[in-house]
mmCIF file of the N, C-alpha and C atoms, coordinates in Angstrom:
data_MODEL
# 
_entry.id   MODEL 
# 
loop_
_atom_site.group_PDB 
_atom_site.id 
_atom_site.type_symbol 
_atom_site.label_atom_id 
_atom_site.label_alt_id 
_atom_site.label_comp_id 
_atom_site.label_asym_id 
_atom_site.label_entity_id 
_atom_site.label_seq_id 
_atom_site.pdbx_PDB_ins_code 
_atom_site.Cartn_x 
_atom_site.Cartn_y 
_atom_site.Cartn_z 
_atom_site.occupancy 
_atom_site.B_iso_or_equiv 
_atom_site.pdbx_formal_charge 
_atom_site.auth_seq_id 
_atom_site.auth_comp_id 
_atom_site.auth_asym_id 
_atom_site.auth_atom_id 
_atom_site.pdbx_PDB_model_num 
ATOM 1   N N  . UNK A 1 1  ? 0.500  -1.345 -0.177  1.00 0.00 ? 1  UNK A N  1 
ATOM 2   C CA . UNK A 1 1  ? -0.120 0.213  -0.075  1.00 0.00 ? 1  UNK A CA 1 
ATOM 3   C C  . UNK A 1 1  ? 0.900  1.037  0.328   1.00 0.00 ? 1  UNK A C  1 
ATOM 4   N N  . UNK A 1 2  ? 0.509  2.233  -1.107  1.00 0.00 ? 2  UNK A N  1 
ATOM 5   C CA . UNK A 1 2  ? 1.388  3.247  -1.395  1.00 0.00 ? 2  UNK A CA 1 
ATOM 6   C C  . UNK A 1 2  ? 0.852  4.339  -0.557  1.00 0.00 ? 2  UNK A C  1 
ATOM 7   N N  . UNK A 1 3  ? 2.023  4.965  0.171   1.00 0.00 ? 3  UNK A N  1 
ATOM 8   C CA . UNK A 1 3  ? 1.337  6.109  1.311   1.00 0.00 ? 3  UNK A CA 1 
ATOM 9   C C  . UNK A 1 3  ? 1.418  7.322  0.849   1.00 0.00 ? 3  UNK A C  1 
ATOM 10  N N  . UNK A 1 4  ? 0.633  8.075  0.817   1.00 0.00 ? 4  UNK A N  1 
ATOM 11  C CA . UNK A 1 4  ? 0.328  9.468  0.620   1.00 0.00 ? 4  UNK A CA 1 
ATOM 12  C C  . UNK A 1 4  ? 0.595  10.534 0.989   1.00 0.00 ? 4  UNK A C  1 
ATOM 13  N N  . UNK A 1 5  ? 1.460  11.490 0.296   1.00 0.00 ? 5  UNK A N  1 
ATOM 14  C CA . UNK A 1 5  ? 2.707  12.056 0.902   1.00 0.00 ? 5  UNK A CA 1 
ATOM 15  C C  . UNK A 1 5  ? 1.738  13.696 1.547   1.00 0.00 ? 5  UNK A C  1 
ATOM 16  N N  . UNK A 1 6  ? 2.005  14.040 2.332   1.00 0.00 ? 6  UNK A N  1 
ATOM 17  C CA . UNK A 1 6  ? 1.185  14.940 3.402   1.00 0.00 ? 6  UNK A CA 1 
ATOM 18  C C  . UNK A 1 6  ? 1.399  16.111 2.947   1.00 0.00 ? 6  UNK A C  1 
ATOM 19  N N  . UNK A 1 7  ? 0.001  17.059 3.128   1.00 0.00 ? 7  UNK A N  1 
ATOM 20  C CA . UNK A 1 7  ? -0.257 18.270 2.629   1.00 0.00 ? 7  UNK A CA 1 
ATOM 21  C C  . UNK A 1 7  ? -0.158 19.101 4.150   1.00 0.00 ? 7  UNK A C  1 
ATOM 22  N N  . UNK A 1 8  ? 0.546  20.350 3.647   1.00 0.00 ? 8  UNK A N  1 
ATOM 23  C CA . UNK A 1 8  ? 1.006  21.709 4.158   1.00 0.00 ? 8  UNK A CA 1 
ATOM 24  C C  . UNK A 1 8  ? 0.371  22.424 4.348   1.00 0.00 ? 8  UNK A C  1 
ATOM 25  N N  . UNK A 1 9  ? 0.377  23.323 5.258   1.00 0.00 ? 9  UNK A N  1 
ATOM 26  C CA . UNK A 1 9  ? -0.281 24.856 4.503   1.00 0.00 ? 9  UNK A CA 1 
ATOM 27  C C  . UNK A 1 9  ? 1.015  25.653 4.696   1.00 0.00 ? 9  UNK A C  1 
ATOM 28  N N  . UNK A 1 10 ? 0.744  26.764 3.365   1.00 0.00 ? 10 UNK A N  1 
ATOM 29  C CA . UNK A 1 10 ? 1.617  26.783 2.584   1.00 0.00 ? 10 UNK A CA 1 
ATOM 30  C C  . UNK A 1 10 ? 2.308  27.755 3.654   1.00 0.00 ? 10 UNK A C  1 
ATOM 31  N N  . UNK A 1 11 ? 2.483  28.640 4.501   1.00 0.00 ? 11 UNK A N  1 
ATOM 32  C CA . UNK A 1 11 ? 3.194  29.295 5.342   1.00 0.00 ? 11 UNK A CA 1 
ATOM 33  C C  . UNK A 1 11 ? 3.990  28.354 6.937   1.00 0.00 ? 11 UNK A C  1 
ATOM 34  N N  . UNK A 1 12 ? 3.490  27.151 6.738   1.00 0.00 ? 12 UNK A N  1 
ATOM 35  C CA . UNK A 1 12 ? 4.373  25.542 7.555   1.00 0.00 ? 12 UNK A CA 1 
ATOM 36  C C  . UNK A 1 12 ? 5.751  25.385 6.762   1.00 0.00 ? 12 UNK A C  1 
ATOM 37  N N  . UNK A 1 13 ? 5.096  25.405 5.050   1.00 0.00 ? 13 UNK A N  1 
ATOM 38  C CA . UNK A 1 13 ? 6.350  25.334 4.591   1.00 0.00 ? 13 UNK A CA 1 
ATOM 39  C C  . UNK A 1 13 ? 6.926  26.216 4.232   1.00 0.00 ? 13 UNK A C  1 
ATOM 40  N N  . UNK A 1 14 ? 6.807  27.262 4.302   1.00 0.00 ? 14 UNK A N  1 
ATOM 41  C CA . UNK A 1 14 ? 7.718  28.674 4.110   1.00 0.00 ? 14 UNK A CA 1 
ATOM 42  C C  . UNK A 1 14 ? 8.879  28.407 5.316   1.00 0.00 ? 14 UNK A C  1 
ATOM 43  N N  . UNK A 1 15 ? 8.328  27.901 6.670   1.00 0.00 ? 15 UNK A N  1 
ATOM 44  C CA . UNK A 1 15 ? 8.768  28.239 7.620   1.00 0.00 ? 15 UNK A CA 1 
ATOM 45  C C  . UNK A 1 15 ? 9.890  26.784 7.963   1.00 0.00 ? 15 UNK A C  1 
ATOM 46  N N  . UNK A 1 16 ? 9.114  25.805 7.273   1.00 0.00 ? 16 UNK A N  1 
ATOM 47  C CA . UNK A 1 16 ? 10.131 24.328 7.059   1.00 0.00 ? 16 UNK A CA 1 
ATOM 48  C C  . UNK A 1 16 ? 11.591 24.945 6.442   1.00 0.00 ? 16 UNK A C  1 
ATOM 49  N N  . UNK A 1 17 ? 11.124 25.066 5.267   1.00 0.00 ? 17 UNK A N  1 
ATOM 50  C CA . UNK A 1 17 ? 12.131 24.793 3.693   1.00 0.00 ? 17 UNK A CA 1 
ATOM 51  C C  . UNK A 1 17 ? 12.914 26.362 4.207   1.00 0.00 ? 17 UNK A C  1 
ATOM 52  N N  . UNK A 1 18 ? 12.434 27.272 4.600   1.00 0.00 ? 18 UNK A N  1 
ATOM 53  C CA . UNK A 1 18 ? 13.339 28.397 5.486   1.00 0.00 ? 18 UNK A CA 1 
ATOM 54  C C  . UNK A 1 18 ? 13.565 29.460 4.118   1.00 0.00 ? 18 UNK A C  1 
ATOM 55  N N  . UNK A 1 19 ? 12.118 29.742 3.578   1.00 0.00 ? 19 UNK A N  1 
ATOM 56  C CA . UNK A 1 19 ? 12.187 30.459 2.271   1.00 0.00 ? 19 UNK A CA 1 
ATOM 57  C C  . UNK A 1 19 ? 12.213 32.160 3.109   1.00 0.00 ? 19 UNK A C  1 
ATOM 58  N N  . UNK A 1 20 ? 13.055 32.980 2.317   1.00 0.00 ? 20 UNK A N  1 
ATOM 59  C CA . UNK A 1 20 ? 12.726 33.917 2.425   1.00 0.00 ? 20 UNK A CA 1 
ATOM 60  C C  . UNK A 1 20 ? 11.701 34.613 1.958   1.00 0.00 ? 20 UNK A C  1 
ATOM 61  N N  . UNK A 1 21 ? 10.956 36.024 2.978   1.00 0.00 ? 21 UNK A N  1 
ATOM 62  C CA . UNK A 1 21 ? 9.639  36.326 2.656   1.00 0.00 ? 21 UNK A CA 1 
ATOM 63  C C  . UNK A 1 21 ? 9.079  36.845 1.368   1.00 0.00 ? 21 UNK A C  1 
ATOM 64  N N  . UNK A 1 22 ? 9.925  37.671 0.945   1.00 0.00 ? 22 UNK A N  1 
ATOM 65  C CA . UNK A 1 22 ? 10.140 37.946 -0.465  1.00 0.00 ? 22 UNK A CA 1 
ATOM 66  C C  . UNK A 1 22 ? 9.905  37.304 -1.325  1.00 0.00 ? 22 UNK A C  1 
ATOM 67  N N  . UNK A 1 23 ? 10.632 35.711 -1.872  1.00 0.00 ? 23 UNK A N  1 
ATOM 68  C CA . UNK A 1 23 ? 10.244 34.602 -2.539  1.00 0.00 ? 23 UNK A CA 1 
ATOM 69  C C  . UNK A 1 23 ? 8.550  34.466 -1.974  1.00 0.00 ? 23 UNK A C  1 
ATOM 70  N N  . UNK A 1 24 ? 8.434  33.711 -0.896  1.00 0.00 ? 24 UNK A N  1 
ATOM 71  C CA . UNK A 1 24 ? 7.635  33.482 -0.215  1.00 0.00 ? 24 UNK A CA 1 
ATOM 72  C C  . UNK A 1 24 ? 6.674  34.278 -0.964  1.00 0.00 ? 24 UNK A C  1 
ATOM 73  N N  . UNK A 1 25 ? 6.002  35.752 -1.074  1.00 0.00 ? 25 UNK A N  1 
ATOM 74  C CA . UNK A 1 25 ? 5.157  36.396 -1.380  1.00 0.00 ? 25 UNK A CA 1 
ATOM 75  C C  . UNK A 1 25 ? 5.463  36.084 -2.610  1.00 0.00 ? 25 UNK A C  1 
ATOM 76  N N  . UNK A 1 26 ? 6.300  36.613 -3.540  1.00 0.00 ? 26 UNK A N  1 
ATOM 77  C CA . UNK A 1 26 ? 6.450  36.091 -5.081  1.00 0.00 ? 26 UNK A CA 1 
ATOM 78  C C  . UNK A 1 26 ? 5.880  34.595 -5.460  1.00 0.00 ? 26 UNK A C  1 
ATOM 79  N N  . UNK A 1 27 ? 5.723  34.318 -5.022  1.00 0.00 ? 27 UNK A N  1 
ATOM 80  C CA . UNK A 1 27 ? 5.614  32.209 -5.087  1.00 0.00 ? 27 UNK A CA 1 
ATOM 81  C C  . UNK A 1 27 ? 4.650  32.224 -5.056  1.00 0.00 ? 27 UNK A C  1 
ATOM 82  N N  . UNK A 1 28 ? 3.545  32.986 -4.195  1.00 0.00 ? 28 UNK A N  1 
ATOM 83  C CA . UNK A 1 28 ? 2.094  33.095 -3.551  1.00 0.00 ? 28 UNK A CA 1 
ATOM 84  C C  . UNK A 1 28 ? 1.262  34.188 -4.884  1.00 0.00 ? 28 UNK A C  1 
ATOM 85  N N  . UNK A 1 29 ? 2.279  35.244 -5.143  1.00 0.00 ? 29 UNK A N  1 
ATOM 86  C CA . UNK A 1 29 ? 0.917  36.075 -6.111  1.00 0.00 ? 29 UNK A CA 1 
ATOM 87  C C  . UNK A 1 29 ? 1.270  35.094 -7.332  1.00 0.00 ? 29 UNK A C  1 
ATOM 88  N N  . UNK A 1 30 ? 2.408  34.589 -7.900  1.00 0.00 ? 30 UNK A N  1 
ATOM 89  C CA . UNK A 1 30 ? 2.010  34.120 -9.120  1.00 0.00 ? 30 UNK A CA 1 
ATOM 90  C C  . UNK A 1 30 ? 1.493  33.398 -9.019  1.00 0.00 ? 30 UNK A C  1 
ATOM 91  N N  . UNK A 1 31 ? 1.084  32.170 -8.291  1.00 0.00 ? 31 UNK A N  1 
ATOM 92  C CA . UNK A 1 31 ? 0.534  30.814 -8.471  1.00 0.00 ? 31 UNK A CA 1 
ATOM 93  C C  . UNK A 1 31 ? -1.124 31.027 -7.887  1.00 0.00 ? 31 UNK A C  1 
ATOM 94  N N  . UNK A 1 32 ? -0.980 32.767 -7.732  1.00 0.00 ? 32 UNK A N  1 
ATOM 95  C CA . UNK A 1 32 ? -2.891 33.049 -6.844  1.00 0.00 ? 32 UNK A CA 1 
ATOM 96  C C  . UNK A 1 32 ? -2.792 31.946 -5.784  1.00 0.00 ? 32 UNK A C  1 
ATOM 97  N N  . UNK A 1 33 ? -1.809 31.814 -4.849  1.00 0.00 ? 33 UNK A N  1 
ATOM 98  C CA . UNK A 1 33 ? -2.522 30.688 -3.307  1.00 0.00 ? 33 UNK A CA 1 
ATOM 99  C C  . UNK A 1 33 ? -2.789 32.371 -2.650  1.00 0.00 ? 33 UNK A C  1 
ATOM 100 N N  . UNK A 1 34 ? -3.427 31.878 -1.583  1.00 0.00 ? 34 UNK A N  1 
ATOM 101 C CA . UNK A 1 34 ? -4.020 32.445 -0.579  1.00 0.00 ? 34 UNK A CA 1 
ATOM 102 C C  . UNK A 1 34 ? -3.216 31.914 0.703   1.00 0.00 ? 34 UNK A C  1 
ATOM 103 N N  . UNK A 1 35 ? -3.713 32.616 1.840   1.00 0.00 ? 35 UNK A N  1 
ATOM 104 C CA . UNK A 1 35 ? -2.973 32.031 3.115   1.00 0.00 ? 35 UNK A CA 1 
ATOM 105 C C  . UNK A 1 35 ? -4.012 30.659 2.959   1.00 0.00 ? 35 UNK A C  1 
ATOM 106 N N  . UNK A 1 36 ? -3.285 29.441 4.040   1.00 0.00 ? 36 UNK A N  1 
ATOM 107 C CA . UNK A 1 36 ? -3.874 28.623 4.082   1.00 0.00 ? 36 UNK A CA 1 
ATOM 108 C C  . UNK A 1 36 ? -3.631 27.425 3.145   1.00 0.00 ? 36 UNK A C  1 
ATOM 109 N N  . UNK A 1 37 ? -3.258 28.035 2.046   1.00 0.00 ? 37 UNK A N  1 
ATOM 110 C CA . UNK A 1 37 ? -3.081 26.975 0.631   1.00 0.00 ? 37 UNK A CA 1 
ATOM 111 C C  . UNK A 1 37 ? -2.322 25.487 1.211   1.00 0.00 ? 37 UNK A C  1 
ATOM 112 N N  . UNK A 1 38 ? -3.331 24.799 0.886   1.00 0.00 ? 38 UNK A N  1 
ATOM 113 C CA . UNK A 1 38 ? -2.472 23.113 1.450   1.00 0.00 ? 38 UNK A CA 1 
ATOM 114 C C  . UNK A 1 38 ? -1.681 23.100 0.169   1.00 0.00 ? 38 UNK A C  1 
ATOM 115 N N  . UNK A 1 39 ? -0.227 22.222 0.526   1.00 0.00 ? 39 UNK A N  1 
ATOM 116 C CA . UNK A 1 39 ? 0.121  21.563 -0.915  1.00 0.00 ? 39 UNK A CA 1 
ATOM 117 C C  . UNK A 1 39 ? 1.354  20.845 0.104   1.00 0.00 ? 39 UNK A C  1 
ATOM 118 N N  . UNK A 1 40 ? 1.722  19.753 -0.742  1.00 0.00 ? 40 UNK A N  1 
ATOM 119 C CA . UNK A 1 40 ? 2.793  18.556 -0.075  1.00 0.00 ? 40 UNK A CA 1 
ATOM 120 C C  . UNK A 1 40 ? 4.459  19.615 -0.684  1.00 0.00 ? 40 UNK A C  1 
ATOM 121 N N  . UNK A 1 41 ? 5.545  18.368 0.082   1.00 0.00 ? 41 UNK A N  1 
ATOM 122 C CA . UNK A 1 41 ? 6.908  19.813 0.232   1.00 0.00 ? 41 UNK A CA 1 
ATOM 123 C C  . UNK A 1 41 ? 7.101  19.464 -1.787  1.00 0.00 ? 41 UNK A C  1 
ATOM 124 N N  . UNK A 1 42 ? 6.852  18.673 -2.554  1.00 0.00 ? 42 UNK A N  1 
ATOM 125 C CA . UNK A 1 42 ? 7.622  18.521 -3.520  1.00 0.00 ? 42 UNK A CA 1 
ATOM 126 C C  . UNK A 1 42 ? 6.570  19.347 -4.009  1.00 0.00 ? 42 UNK A C  1 
ATOM 127 N N  . UNK A 1 43 ? 5.395  19.403 -4.319  1.00 0.00 ? 43 UNK A N  1 
ATOM 128 C CA . UNK A 1 43 ? 4.439  21.018 -5.130  1.00 0.00 ? 43 UNK A CA 1 
ATOM 129 C C  . UNK A 1 43 ? 5.192  21.938 -4.804  1.00 0.00 ? 43 UNK A C  1 
ATOM 130 N N  . UNK A 1 44 ? 5.344  22.706 -3.457  1.00 0.00 ? 44 UNK A N  1 
ATOM 131 C CA . UNK A 1 44 ? 6.181  23.617 -2.823  1.00 0.00 ? 44 UNK A CA 1 
ATOM 132 C C  . UNK A 1 44 ? 7.278  23.450 -3.044  1.00 0.00 ? 44 UNK A C  1 
ATOM 133 N N  . UNK A 1 45 ? 7.995  23.058 -3.551  1.00 0.00 ? 45 UNK A N  1 
ATOM 134 C CA . UNK A 1 45 ? 9.565  23.226 -3.678  1.00 0.00 ? 45 UNK A CA 1 
ATOM 135 C C  . UNK A 1 45 ? 9.754  23.424 -5.382  1.00 0.00 ? 45 UNK A C  1 
ATOM 136 N N  . UNK A 1 46 ? 8.950  22.628 -6.031  1.00 0.00 ? 46 UNK A N  1 
ATOM 137 C CA . UNK A 1 46 ? 8.857  23.084 -7.585  1.00 0.00 ? 46 UNK A CA 1 
ATOM 138 C C  . UNK A 1 46 ? 8.120  24.337 -8.087  1.00 0.00 ? 46 UNK A C  1 
ATOM 139 N N  . UNK A 1 47 ? 7.447  25.063 -6.925  1.00 0.00 ? 47 UNK A N  1 
ATOM 140 C CA . UNK A 1 47 ? 6.939  26.187 -7.175  1.00 0.00 ? 47 UNK A CA 1 
ATOM 141 C C  . UNK A 1 47 ? 8.124  26.940 -6.814  1.00 0.00 ? 47 UNK A C  1 
ATOM 142 N N  . UNK A 1 48 ? 8.497  26.760 -6.252  1.00 0.00 ? 48 UNK A N  1 
ATOM 143 C CA . UNK A 1 48 ? 9.827  27.788 -5.428  1.00 0.00 ? 48 UNK A CA 1 
ATOM 144 C C  . UNK A 1 48 ? 10.765 27.854 -6.512  1.00 0.00 ? 48 UNK A C  1 
ATOM 145 N N  . UNK A 1 49 ? 11.653 26.494 -6.801  1.00 0.00 ? 49 UNK A N  1 
ATOM 146 C CA . UNK A 1 49 ? 12.077 26.701 -8.142  1.00 0.00 ? 49 UNK A CA 1 
ATOM 147 C C  . UNK A 1 49 ? 12.151 26.944 -9.104  1.00 0.00 ? 49 UNK A C  1 
ATOM 148 N N  . UNK A 1 50 ? 10.747 26.984 -9.517  1.00 0.00 ? 50 UNK A N  1 
ATOM 149 C CA . UNK A 1 50 ? 10.005 27.835 -11.004 1.00 0.00 ? 50 UNK A CA 1 
ATOM 150 C C  . UNK A 1 50 ? 10.542 29.233 -11.019 1.00 0.00 ? 50 UNK A C  1 
ATOM 151 N N  . UNK A 1 51 ? 9.687  29.567 -9.614  1.00 0.00 ? 51 UNK A N  1 
ATOM 152 C CA . UNK A 1 51 ? 9.752  31.261 -9.389  1.00 0.00 ? 51 UNK A CA 1 
ATOM 153 C C  . UNK A 1 51 ? 11.512 31.642 -9.293  1.00 0.00 ? 51 UNK A C  1 
ATOM 154 N N  . UNK A 1 52 ? 12.372 30.868 -8.570  1.00 0.00 ? 52 UNK A N  1 
ATOM 155 C CA . UNK A 1 52 ? 13.302 31.553 -8.319  1.00 0.00 ? 52 UNK A CA 1 
ATOM 156 C C  . UNK A 1 52 ? 14.295 31.710 -9.892  1.00 0.00 ? 52 UNK A C  1 
ATOM 157 N N  . UNK A 1 53 ? 13.611 30.590 -11.044 1.00 0.00 ? 53 UNK A N  1 
ATOM 158 C CA . UNK A 1 53 ? 14.155 30.451 -12.011 1.00 0.00 ? 53 UNK A CA 1 
ATOM 159 C C  . UNK A 1 53 ? 13.526 31.568 -13.316 1.00 0.00 ? 53 UNK A C  1 
ATOM 160 N N  . UNK A 1 54 ? 12.582 31.835 -12.994 1.00 0.00 ? 54 UNK A N  1 
ATOM 161 C CA . UNK A 1 54 ? 11.595 32.746 -14.067 1.00 0.00 ? 54 UNK A CA 1 
ATOM 162 C C  . UNK A 1 54 ? 12.731 34.066 -14.606 1.00 0.00 ? 54 UNK A C  1 
ATOM 163 N N  . UNK A 1 55 ? 12.472 34.516 -15.341 1.00 0.00 ? 55 UNK A N  1 
ATOM 164 C CA . UNK A 1 55 ? 12.881 36.336 -16.020 1.00 0.00 ? 55 UNK A CA 1 
ATOM 165 C C  . UNK A 1 55 ? 12.202 36.978 -15.194 1.00 0.00 ? 55 UNK A C  1 
ATOM 166 N N  . UNK A 1 56 ? 12.804 37.765 -14.542 1.00 0.00 ? 56 UNK A N  1 
ATOM 167 C CA . UNK A 1 56 ? 11.955 38.936 -13.744 1.00 0.00 ? 56 UNK A CA 1 
ATOM 168 C C  . UNK A 1 56 ? 11.284 39.629 -14.848 1.00 0.00 ? 56 UNK A C  1 
ATOM 169 N N  . UNK A 1 57 ? 11.328 39.869 -15.841 1.00 0.00 ? 57 UNK A N  1 
ATOM 170 C CA . UNK A 1 57 ? 10.476 40.555 -16.322 1.00 0.00 ? 57 UNK A CA 1 
ATOM 171 C C  . UNK A 1 57 ? 9.423  39.806 -16.567 1.00 0.00 ? 57 UNK A C  1 
ATOM 172 N N  . UNK A 1 58 ? 8.780  38.584 -15.934 1.00 0.00 ? 58 UNK A N  1 
ATOM 173 C CA . UNK A 1 58 ? 7.978  37.963 -16.620 1.00 0.00 ? 58 UNK A CA 1 
ATOM 174 C C  . UNK A 1 58 ? 7.664  36.964 -18.282 1.00 0.00 ? 58 UNK A C  1 
ATOM 175 N N  . UNK A 1 59 ? 7.802  37.185 -18.506 1.00 0.00 ? 59 UNK A N  1 
ATOM 176 C CA . UNK A 1 59 ? 7.887  36.723 -19.690 1.00 0.00 ? 59 UNK A CA 1 
ATOM 177 C C  . UNK A 1 59 ? 8.055  35.190 -19.838 1.00 0.00 ? 59 UNK A C  1 
ATOM 178 N N  . UNK A 1 60 ? 7.963  34.643 -20.448 1.00 0.00 ? 60 UNK A N  1 
ATOM 179 C CA . UNK A 1 60 ? 7.956  32.864 -20.919 1.00 0.00 ? 60 UNK A CA 1 
ATOM 180 C C  . UNK A 1 60 ? 8.992  32.747 -21.480 1.00 0.00 ? 60 UNK A C  1 
ATOM 181 N N  . UNK A 1 61 ? 10.156 31.627 -20.801 1.00 0.00 ? 61 UNK A N  1 
ATOM 182 C CA . UNK A 1 61 ? 11.181 31.080 -21.573 1.00 0.00 ? 61 UNK A CA 1 
ATOM 183 C C  . UNK A 1 61 ? 10.864 29.825 -22.754 1.00 0.00 ? 61 UNK A C  1 
ATOM 184 N N  . UNK A 1 62 ? 11.507 30.335 -23.879 1.00 0.00 ? 62 UNK A N  1 
ATOM 185 C CA . UNK A 1 62 ? 11.837 29.662 -24.962 1.00 0.00 ? 62 UNK A CA 1 
ATOM 186 C C  . UNK A 1 62 ? 11.813 28.371 -24.698 1.00 0.00 ? 62 UNK A C  1 
# 
């Protein structure tokens, strides 16, 4: 039987992963997340990584 990944609130994941406040707020805005949004660690890490590697002017990469 497979174990499901645990969901946690984004605010808890921010603390757990040590995400800087500016990055956290940017990730929330870019993804349309609200306070209390529930995600897995894997989903959160992928969103932070995508935000950190996105062009600063908001354009889509080729």
